[in-house]
DSSP file (Angstrom, degrees, kcal/mol; ACC not computed):
  #  RESIDUE AA STRUCTURE BP1 BP2  ACC     N-H-->O    O-->H-N    N-H-->O    O-->H-N    TCO  KAPPA ALPHA  PHI   PSI    X-CA   Y-CA   Z-CA
    1    1 A M              0   0    0      0, 0.0     2,-0.1     0, 0.0    51,-0.1   0.000 360.0 360.0 360.0 133.9  105.7  111.5   91.4
    2    2 A K     >  -     0   0    0      1,-0.1     4,-1.7     4,-0.0     3,-0.2  -0.417 360.0-124.7 -75.0 149.3  108.2  112.4   94.1
    3    3 A S  H  > S+     0   0    0      1,-0.2     4,-2.4     2,-0.2     5,-0.1   0.830 110.3  57.0 -66.2 -31.4  111.7  113.3   93.1
    4    4 A Q  H  > S+     0   0    0      2,-0.2     4,-1.3     1,-0.2    -1,-0.2   0.898 106.0  50.1 -66.2 -38.3  113.2  110.7   95.3
    5    5 A K  H  > S+     0   0    0      1,-0.2     4,-0.6     2,-0.2    -1,-0.2   0.887 110.8  50.0 -64.8 -38.4  111.2  108.0   93.5
    6    6 A I  H >< S+     0   0    0     -4,-1.7     3,-1.1     1,-0.2    -2,-0.2   0.904 107.9  53.0 -65.7 -41.8  112.5  109.4   90.2
    7    7 A R  H 3< S+     0   0    0     -4,-2.4    -1,-0.2     1,-0.2    -2,-0.2   0.778 102.9  59.1 -65.7 -26.3  116.1  109.3   91.4
    8    8 A D  H 3< S+     0   0    0     -4,-1.3    -1,-0.2    -5,-0.1    -2,-0.2   0.666  88.0  94.0 -76.8 -16.2  115.7  105.7   92.4
    9    9 A L  S << S-     0   0    0     -3,-1.1     2,-0.1    -4,-0.6    -3,-0.0  -0.441  76.3-124.4 -75.8 149.4  114.8  104.6   88.8
   10   10 A D     >  -     0   0    0     -2,-0.1     4,-2.3     1,-0.1     5,-0.2  -0.340  35.2 -93.0 -84.5 177.4  117.6  103.5   86.4
   11   11 A D  H  > S+     0   0    0      1,-0.2     4,-2.2     2,-0.2     5,-0.2   0.874 123.3  48.8 -62.7 -40.7  118.2  105.1   83.1
   12   12 A Q  H  > S+     0   0    0      2,-0.2     4,-2.2     1,-0.2    -1,-0.2   0.914 113.0  47.0 -67.1 -42.2  115.9  102.8   81.0
   13   13 A E  H  > S+     0   0    0      2,-0.2     4,-2.5     1,-0.2    -1,-0.2   0.876 110.7  54.1 -65.4 -36.5  113.0  103.1   83.4
   14   14 A L  H  X S+     0   0    0     -4,-2.3     4,-2.3     2,-0.2    -2,-0.2   0.921 109.4  47.0 -62.6 -45.1  113.5  106.9   83.4
   15   15 A E  H  X S+     0   0    0     -4,-2.2     4,-2.4     2,-0.2    -2,-0.2   0.889 112.2  49.5 -65.7 -39.5  113.3  107.0   79.6
   16   16 A S  H  X S+     0   0    0     -4,-2.2     4,-2.5     2,-0.2    -2,-0.2   0.901 111.1  49.8 -67.9 -38.7  110.2  104.8   79.6
   17   17 A Q  H  X S+     0   0    0     -4,-2.5     4,-2.6     2,-0.2    -2,-0.2   0.913 111.0  50.3 -62.0 -42.7  108.5  107.0   82.2
   18   18 A L  H  X S+     0   0    0     -4,-2.3     4,-2.2     2,-0.2    -2,-0.2   0.923 111.3  47.9 -62.4 -44.9  109.3  110.1   80.2
   19   19 A K  H  X S+     0   0    0     -4,-2.4     4,-2.1     1,-0.2    -2,-0.2   0.927 113.0  48.2 -62.3 -45.6  107.9  108.6   77.0
   20   20 A D  H  X S+     0   0    0     -4,-2.5     4,-2.5     1,-0.2    -2,-0.2   0.911 111.5  49.5 -62.0 -43.5  104.7  107.5   78.8
   21   21 A M  H  X S+     0   0    0     -4,-2.6     4,-2.5     1,-0.2    -1,-0.2   0.885 109.6  51.1 -66.3 -38.2  104.2  110.8   80.4
   22   22 A R  H  X S+     0   0    0     -4,-2.2     4,-2.2    -5,-0.2    -1,-0.2   0.903 111.4  48.2 -65.1 -39.5  104.7  112.7   77.2
   23   23 A E  H  X S+     0   0    0     -4,-2.1     4,-2.4     2,-0.2    -2,-0.2   0.919 112.3  48.5 -65.4 -43.2  102.1  110.4   75.5
   24   24 A Q  H  X S+     0   0    0     -4,-2.5     4,-2.7     2,-0.2    -2,-0.2   0.900 110.5  51.4 -63.6 -40.7   99.6  110.9   78.3
   25   25 A T  H  X S+     0   0    0     -4,-2.5     4,-2.6     2,-0.2     5,-0.2   0.916 109.5  50.5 -62.5 -42.7  100.1  114.7   78.2
   26   26 A F  H  X S+     0   0    0     -4,-2.2     4,-2.4     1,-0.2    -2,-0.2   0.932 111.6  47.6 -60.0 -46.1   99.4  114.7   74.5
   27   27 A R  H  X S+     0   0    0     -4,-2.4     4,-2.6     1,-0.2    -2,-0.2   0.912 111.8  49.5 -62.6 -42.6   96.3  112.7   75.0
   28   28 A L  H  X S+     0   0    0     -4,-2.7     4,-2.5     2,-0.2    11,-0.2   0.917 111.6  48.7 -63.5 -42.9   95.0  114.9   77.8
   29   29 A R  H  X S+     0   0    0     -4,-2.6     4,-2.2     2,-0.2    -1,-0.2   0.909 111.7  49.9 -62.7 -40.8   95.7  118.0   75.7
   30   30 A F  H  X S+     0   0    0     -4,-2.4     4,-1.5    -5,-0.2    -2,-0.2   0.926 111.3  48.4 -63.3 -44.4   93.9  116.5   72.8
   31   31 A Q  H  <>S+     0   0    0     -4,-2.6     5,-2.5     1,-0.2     6,-0.8   0.887 110.7  51.5 -62.9 -39.0   90.9  115.6   75.0
   32   32 A M  H ><5S+     0   0    0     -4,-2.5     3,-0.9     1,-0.2    -1,-0.2   0.892 107.8  51.9 -65.9 -38.4   90.8  119.1   76.4
   33   33 A S  H 3<5S+     0   0    0     -4,-2.2    -1,-0.2     1,-0.3    -2,-0.2   0.817 110.0  49.3 -68.4 -28.3   90.8  120.7   73.0
   34   34 A M  T 3<5S-     0   0    0     -4,-1.5    -1,-0.3    -5,-0.2    -2,-0.2   0.521 115.4-118.4 -85.4  -5.8   87.9  118.4   72.0
   35   35 A G  T < 5S+     0   0    0     -3,-0.9    -3,-0.2    -4,-0.5    -2,-0.1   0.652  82.5 116.5  80.7  15.3   86.0  119.5   75.2
   36   36 A Q  S   <S+     0   0    0     -5,-2.5     2,-0.4    -6,-0.2    -4,-0.2   0.738  70.3  36.7 -88.3 -23.5   85.9  115.9   76.5
   37   37 A S        -     0   0    0     -6,-0.8     2,-0.2    -9,-0.2    -2,-0.2  -0.958  53.6-152.8-135.5 147.4   88.0  116.3   79.6
   38   38 A D        +     0   0    0     -2,-0.4     3,-0.5     1,-0.1     4,-0.1  -0.434  49.8 139.0-106.6  54.8   88.6  118.9   82.3
   39   39 A G     >  +     0   0    0    -11,-0.2     4,-2.4     1,-0.2     5,-0.2  -0.054  16.4 122.4 -95.6  32.1   92.2  117.7   82.9
   40   40 A L  H  > S+     0   0    0      1,-0.2     4,-2.2     2,-0.2    -1,-0.2   0.900  78.1  50.4 -60.8 -40.2   94.0  121.0   83.3
   41   41 A K  H  > S+     0   0    0     -3,-0.5     4,-2.1     1,-0.2    -1,-0.2   0.897 110.6  49.7 -64.8 -39.8   95.2  120.0   86.8
   42   42 A K  H  > S+     0   0    0      2,-0.2     4,-2.6     1,-0.2    -2,-0.2   0.896 109.1  52.0 -64.7 -40.7   96.4  116.6   85.4
   43   43 A V  H  X S+     0   0    0     -4,-2.4     4,-2.4     2,-0.2    -2,-0.2   0.918 109.9  48.7 -63.4 -43.5   98.3  118.4   82.6
   44   44 A R  H  X S+     0   0    0     -4,-2.2     4,-1.9     1,-0.2    -1,-0.2   0.911 112.0  49.0 -62.3 -42.4  100.0  120.7   85.0
   45   45 A H  H  X S+     0   0    0     -4,-2.1     4,-2.1     1,-0.2    -2,-0.2   0.905 111.2  49.9 -63.9 -42.0  101.0  117.8   87.2
   46   46 A M  H  X S+     0   0    0     -4,-2.6     4,-2.6     1,-0.2    -2,-0.2   0.891 108.0  53.4 -64.8 -39.9  102.3  115.8   84.2
   47   47 A R  H  X S+     0   0    0     -4,-2.4     4,-2.1     1,-0.2    -1,-0.2   0.898 109.4  48.6 -62.6 -39.5  104.4  118.8   83.1
   48   48 A K  H  X S+     0   0    0     -4,-1.9     4,-2.1     2,-0.2    -1,-0.2   0.899 111.2  49.7 -67.2 -40.3  106.0  119.1   86.5
   49   49 A D  H  X S+     0   0    0     -4,-2.1     4,-2.4     2,-0.2    -2,-0.2   0.899 109.9  51.1 -64.8 -40.2  106.8  115.3   86.5
   50   50 A I  H  X S+     0   0    0     -4,-2.6     4,-2.6     1,-0.2    -2,-0.2   0.915 109.5  50.9 -62.0 -42.3  108.3  115.6   83.1
   51   51 A A  H  X S+     0   0    0     -4,-2.1     4,-2.1     1,-0.2    -2,-0.2   0.888 109.0  51.3 -63.0 -39.2  110.5  118.5   84.3
   52   52 A R  H  X S+     0   0    0     -4,-2.1     4,-2.3     2,-0.2    -2,-0.2   0.922 110.7  48.2 -63.2 -43.6  111.6  116.4   87.3
   53   53 A I  H  X S+     0   0    0     -4,-2.4     4,-2.5     1,-0.2    -2,-0.2   0.925 111.8  49.0 -63.5 -44.3  112.6  113.5   85.1
   54   54 A L  H  X S+     0   0    0     -4,-2.6     4,-2.2     1,-0.2    -1,-0.2   0.867 110.3  52.2 -63.7 -35.8  114.5  115.8   82.7
   55   55 A T  H  X S+     0   0    0     -4,-2.1     4,-2.4     2,-0.2    -2,-0.2   0.928 110.7  46.3 -65.3 -45.7  116.3  117.4   85.6
   56   56 A V  H  X S+     0   0    0     -4,-2.3     4,-2.1     2,-0.2    -2,-0.2   0.903 112.5  51.3 -64.4 -40.6  117.4  114.0   87.0
   57   57 A R  H  X S+     0   0    0     -4,-2.5     4,-1.9     1,-0.2    -1,-0.2   0.907 110.9  47.8 -62.3 -41.8  118.5  112.9   83.6
   58   58 A R  H  X S+     0   0    0     -4,-2.2     4,-2.3     2,-0.2    -2,-0.2   0.882 108.9  54.0 -67.7 -38.5  120.6  116.1   83.1
   59   59 A E  H  X S+     0   0    0     -4,-2.4     4,-1.8     1,-0.2    -2,-0.2   0.908 108.9  49.3 -61.1 -41.4  122.2  115.7   86.6
   60   60 A R  H  X S+     0   0    0     -4,-2.1     4,-1.5     1,-0.2    -1,-0.2   0.887 110.3  50.2 -67.0 -37.7  123.2  112.1   85.6
   61   61 A Q  H  X S+     0   0    0     -4,-1.9     4,-1.1     1,-0.2    -1,-0.2   0.889 109.1  52.1 -65.3 -38.4  124.7  113.4   82.4
   62   62 A A  H  < S+     0   0    0     -4,-2.3    -1,-0.2     1,-0.2    -2,-0.2   0.847 106.0  54.9 -67.9 -33.8  126.6  116.1   84.2
   63   63 A K  H  < S+     0   0    0     -4,-1.8    -1,-0.2     1,-0.2    -2,-0.2   0.886 106.8  50.1 -65.5 -38.7  128.1  113.6   86.6
   64   64 A T  H  <        0   0    0     -4,-1.5    -1,-0.2     1,-0.2    -2,-0.2   0.744 360.0 360.0 -73.9 -22.5  129.5  111.4   83.8
   65   65 A E     <        0   0    0     -4,-1.1    -1,-0.2    -3,-0.1    -2,-0.2   0.464 360.0 360.0 -82.8 360.0  131.2  114.4   82.1
């Protein structure tokens, strides 16, 4: 997900995206540990997207303070 697309989301959508991505990351890691999926590239991509969301969320918090 591009950072501009993340910045266009409102706070509620941002939180729901973050929750969904964390759940997907958990599932992918679990599948990888069971040997069912070769999703290492997907996990890395999800971690970067989560970091982008957290960064945008932190920027918004800093603006309000």
